[in-house]
N, C-alpha and C positions, 0 to 999 in steps of 0.2 A: 875805083868803081867802074865797071864796064858800062859802055853806052847801052848795050842790050841787057836789061835787068834779068832776063831769063837765062843768060849765059854766065852763070856764076858757078863757082866750084869751091872746093875746100880752101883754097888760097884767099878767096874773098870772104868767106864766112869766119875765118879766124882773126879778122881785123875789124877795128871800129874806125870808120872814116869820119873824122870830125867835121868834114864839109858837107856831109849828107844828113839833113835833119832827121830823116826817118830812122837811120842807123843809131844816131845819138838818142832819139826818143825810145827806141826799142831797148837799148842798153839801160837807160834810165829807169824804164818801167820794170825791167827784169831785176835790177838791183835795188829798186826802191829809193832812187836818188833823183836829183834834178839833172836836166840836160847840161847845165853849166858845170856841175860837179863832174859829169862824165867827160866833158871837153877838157877840163882842167887835169883830170887824171890821165887822159890820153896824151895830153901835151907833156906831162911830167914823165910818164913811163913808156910812151910810144904807142903804136896803134894795135898791138896784139891784145885781143879780147881778154884772154886769161890774165894778162898783166894789169889791164885796166880794172877788171873786176876785183883782183887781189888788192890793188891800191885802194879802191873804194872801201873794201872790207877792212883793210889795215887802218885806214884813216877813220874808221867808225862811222862812215857816212851811209853805208847801206843798211837797210832794214832787214832783220832776219826773216827768212821765209817761214810761213806757218802752214 
């Protein structure tokens, strides 16, 4: 994560930084899971957002969108 939060681009948006609580909280809210589940998924599959979301869906931990 860059020091200047306004200086972000595609490379930053496609990753989930487990060390930044607001990124974990955003992903948890988006997927309907808990921050702990997001951190565990990111640790297992890596920081790529699409992989983390797929892992949460595969594990049946995310709630379907209505």
